[in-house]
PLY file of the C-alpha trace (Angstrom):
ply
format ascii 1.0
element vertex 247
property float x
property float y
property float z
element edge 246
property int vertex1
property int vertex2
end_header
-12.64 14.18 19.80
-14.08 17.22 18.04
-13.20 17.67 14.37
-11.42 20.92 13.52
-12.40 21.47 9.89
-9.97 24.37 9.57
-7.04 21.95 10.11
-8.37 19.63 7.40
-9.22 22.25 4.78
-6.74 22.12 1.87
-4.78 25.24 0.97
-5.03 26.28 -2.72
-1.77 28.25 -2.35
0.18 25.01 -1.92
1.41 23.20 -5.05
0.20 19.80 -3.83
-3.17 18.93 -5.46
-6.17 19.76 -3.27
-7.45 16.18 -3.18
-4.07 14.91 -1.95
-3.97 17.59 0.76
-7.52 16.72 1.78
-6.83 12.98 1.89
-3.62 13.47 3.86
-5.27 15.71 6.43
-8.29 13.44 6.79
-5.93 10.49 7.30
-4.06 12.46 9.99
-7.35 13.30 11.70
-8.36 9.63 11.69
-5.00 8.62 13.19
-5.37 11.27 15.90
-8.77 9.85 16.85
-11.15 12.40 15.31
-12.96 9.34 13.98
-12.43 5.86 15.40
-12.75 2.38 13.95
-16.30 1.82 12.79
-17.29 5.50 12.90
-19.24 6.86 9.95
-17.62 9.66 7.98
-19.57 12.55 6.46
-20.70 12.07 2.88
-18.62 13.39 -0.01
-21.14 16.23 -0.40
-20.97 17.25 3.25
-17.18 17.03 3.26
-17.02 19.21 0.15
-19.23 21.82 1.81
-17.37 21.72 5.14
-13.97 22.07 3.47
-15.04 24.45 0.68
-13.89 22.15 -2.12
-15.60 20.68 -5.16
-17.41 17.34 -5.14
-14.75 16.05 -7.55
-11.97 16.94 -5.08
-13.90 15.30 -2.24
-14.55 12.15 -4.28
-10.90 11.79 -5.33
-9.71 12.30 -1.73
-12.04 9.60 -0.43
-10.94 7.26 -3.21
-7.33 7.69 -2.06
-8.29 6.89 1.53
-10.13 3.78 0.35
-7.11 2.67 -1.69
-4.95 2.99 1.41
-7.34 0.83 3.43
-8.23 3.55 5.95
-11.93 3.63 5.08
-14.51 1.29 3.63
-17.47 2.21 1.50
-20.76 0.34 1.71
-23.32 1.10 -0.95
-26.49 2.44 0.62
-24.94 2.62 4.10
-22.11 5.13 3.87
-18.39 5.42 4.49
-16.74 4.11 7.65
-13.30 4.08 9.27
-11.75 0.65 8.96
-10.26 -1.29 11.81
-7.13 -3.39 11.04
-9.26 -6.54 10.72
-12.38 -4.90 9.27
-13.95 -7.05 6.60
-10.76 -9.08 6.08
-10.28 -12.72 7.00
-7.10 -13.52 8.88
-4.35 -15.00 6.73
-2.57 -17.71 8.67
-0.09 -18.37 5.90
0.68 -17.34 2.35
3.39 -19.27 0.55
4.84 -18.80 -2.90
6.13 -22.13 -4.13
8.71 -22.21 -6.90
7.91 -24.88 -9.45
10.08 -23.65 -12.28
13.89 -23.50 -12.45
15.72 -25.45 -9.77
18.94 -24.55 -8.03
20.10 -22.04 -5.46
17.61 -19.22 -4.90
18.87 -15.75 -4.16
18.01 -12.07 -4.27
20.21 -9.43 -5.90
19.90 -5.68 -5.60
19.95 -4.07 -9.04
19.64 -0.38 -8.24
19.06 2.09 -5.41
17.76 5.56 -6.27
16.93 8.63 -4.20
14.40 10.92 -5.84
11.62 13.38 -5.09
8.38 11.77 -3.92
5.59 11.66 -6.48
2.17 13.16 -5.74
0.75 9.75 -4.81
3.75 8.98 -2.59
3.31 12.26 -0.70
-0.09 10.96 0.36
0.91 7.34 0.85
3.74 8.16 3.23
2.25 11.28 4.77
5.34 13.37 3.92
5.63 17.04 3.00
6.04 18.36 -0.56
9.69 18.22 -1.55
10.35 15.10 0.54
12.52 12.38 -0.96
12.06 8.64 -1.20
14.39 5.69 -1.69
13.53 3.23 -4.47
15.30 -0.13 -4.37
15.02 -2.62 -7.21
15.83 -6.30 -6.69
15.62 -9.43 -8.80
14.73 -12.90 -7.54
16.88 -15.65 -9.02
16.46 -19.45 -9.14
19.47 -21.19 -10.57
20.53 -18.93 -13.43
16.99 -17.67 -14.18
15.50 -14.37 -13.03
11.99 -15.25 -11.86
10.90 -12.02 -10.19
11.45 -8.27 -10.12
10.68 -6.24 -6.98
10.65 -2.44 -6.59
10.36 -1.13 -3.04
9.82 2.54 -2.24
10.03 4.07 1.25
10.56 7.54 2.72
14.19 8.66 2.87
15.63 8.00 6.31
13.53 4.89 6.99
15.67 1.82 6.45
14.71 -1.83 7.12
16.44 -3.54 10.03
16.95 -6.55 7.76
17.90 -5.09 4.35
18.29 -8.49 2.65
14.60 -9.31 3.05
11.91 -7.10 1.46
8.94 -8.81 3.10
6.32 -7.42 5.46
7.74 -8.96 8.64
10.39 -6.24 8.55
10.96 -3.57 11.12
11.75 -0.15 9.69
13.96 1.97 11.93
12.38 0.40 15.00
8.81 0.77 13.62
7.59 -2.76 12.85
5.22 -3.38 9.98
2.08 -4.53 11.75
-0.27 -4.59 8.76
0.17 -5.08 5.04
-2.30 -4.80 2.19
-1.53 -6.94 -0.85
-3.23 -6.69 -4.22
-2.78 -9.62 -6.62
-3.58 -9.47 -10.30
-2.50 -10.79 -13.69
-0.83 -8.20 -15.93
0.92 -7.99 -19.28
4.68 -7.60 -18.90
5.82 -3.98 -19.38
8.82 -3.66 -21.73
11.45 -2.95 -19.03
10.25 -5.79 -16.80
10.04 -8.16 -19.77
13.72 -7.55 -20.50
14.71 -8.31 -16.90
12.65 -11.52 -16.83
13.73 -12.54 -20.34
10.16 -12.86 -21.60
8.29 -11.23 -24.45
6.61 -7.87 -23.83
2.97 -8.56 -23.02
3.62 -11.97 -21.44
1.23 -12.72 -18.58
2.86 -12.03 -15.20
1.72 -12.17 -11.60
1.79 -8.66 -10.12
1.63 -8.07 -6.37
1.42 -4.60 -4.87
2.07 -4.56 -1.14
1.78 -1.58 1.22
3.22 -2.04 4.70
1.94 0.02 7.66
3.41 0.77 11.08
1.39 0.67 14.31
0.46 4.33 13.77
-1.17 3.25 10.47
1.40 5.20 8.45
2.71 3.57 5.29
6.44 2.85 5.55
6.96 0.91 2.33
5.28 0.17 -0.98
6.54 -2.76 -3.03
5.60 -3.58 -6.63
6.44 -7.18 -7.54
6.36 -8.93 -10.91
6.78 -12.71 -11.10
6.90 -15.12 -14.01
3.56 -16.85 -13.70
4.89 -20.29 -14.69
7.36 -20.25 -11.79
5.03 -19.85 -8.82
2.03 -21.34 -7.12
0.27 -19.37 -4.40
-0.96 -21.32 -1.39
-3.04 -19.43 1.18
-4.61 -20.59 4.44
-7.47 -18.48 5.74
-8.67 -18.68 9.32
-11.85 -16.94 10.34
-13.37 -16.64 13.76
-15.16 -19.80 15.02
-18.94 -19.68 14.89
-20.67 -20.19 18.23
-24.34 -20.83 18.88
-26.13 -19.81 22.05
-28.59 -22.27 23.51
0 1
1 2
2 3
3 4
4 5
5 6
6 7
7 8
8 9
9 10
10 11
11 12
12 13
13 14
14 15
15 16
16 17
17 18
18 19
19 20
20 21
21 22
22 23
23 24
24 25
25 26
26 27
27 28
28 29
29 30
30 31
31 32
32 33
33 34
34 35
35 36
36 37
37 38
38 39
39 40
40 41
41 42
42 43
43 44
44 45
45 46
46 47
47 48
48 49
49 50
50 51
51 52
52 53
53 54
54 55
55 56
56 57
57 58
58 59
59 60
60 61
61 62
62 63
63 64
64 65
65 66
66 67
67 68
68 69
69 70
70 71
71 72
72 73
73 74
74 75
75 76
76 77
77 78
78 79
79 80
80 81
81 82
82 83
83 84
84 85
85 86
86 87
87 88
88 89
89 90
90 91
91 92
92 93
93 94
94 95
95 96
96 97
97 98
98 99
99 100
100 101
101 102
102 103
103 104
104 105
105 106
106 107
107 108
108 109
109 110
110 111
111 112
112 113
113 114
114 115
115 116
116 117
117 118
118 119
119 120
120 121
121 122
122 123
123 124
124 125
125 126
126 127
127 128
128 129
129 130
130 131
131 132
132 133
133 134
134 135
135 136
136 137
137 138
138 139
139 140
140 141
141 142
142 143
143 144
144 145
145 146
146 147
147 148
148 149
149 150
150 151
151 152
152 153
153 154
154 155
155 156
156 157
157 158
158 159
159 160
160 161
161 162
162 163
163 164
164 165
165 166
166 167
167 168
168 169
169 170
170 171
171 172
172 173
173 174
174 175
175 176
176 177
177 178
178 179
179 180
180 181
181 182
182 183
183 184
184 185
185 186
186 187
187 188
188 189
189 190
190 191
191 192
192 193
193 194
194 195
195 196
196 197
197 198
198 199
199 200
200 201
201 202
202 203
203 204
204 205
205 206
206 207
207 208
208 209
209 210
210 211
211 212
212 213
213 214
214 215
215 216
216 217
217 218
218 219
219 220
220 221
221 222
222 223
223 224
224 225
225 226
226 227
227 228
228 229
229 230
230 231
231 232
232 233
233 234
234 235
235 236
236 237
237 238
238 239
239 240
240 241
241 242
242 243
243 244
244 245
245 246
């Protein structure tokens, strides 16, 4: 499929930042098949020249695409379109085991807000400026103790078929989540989260950021999770492809 650079070129008359426009249009071109899995993308310099933007704009746009898992960068080799399994081992199972408070475990919705999408969310969800998103906040409870806070954001009009479960096996309005990227890290508890978890501000927490994608590789939900680190163990099973030897 031939690339139409005119369709990808950002418009300085639009309020959306140029790098967000560029990233969104490149992502659309990738989804339409302008570049396929494994194809090399032009360098940041060539993209900047082709689209009449600065190198800074080109670099920031490519960084957004990399954050969304659409491309991979290999030092000395270039930038390539990722396939769903590109460079990632298959996860057969990931379990979070509660080892803290005992008792009945439940989830409670704390708030549901409709607001204008932020600049990053415009790109993440591929929506137009002025679009709205739904942000749902839940707490995870074990016994009488709040052990986790979850904030899920999705485009307005896309609702999960199973609203009581925020996990990536969901189907959103008939569009199942077929791929999810999860980023785990240790963080210091922000003040508002610390209050909800009844811990001191700055306490070490487990933070998980998950982005769920539909079959069209469009993000349909982003969830930010904070868990009390003393309450969970993570157990993961990784299964790679078997190694065969020709004789």
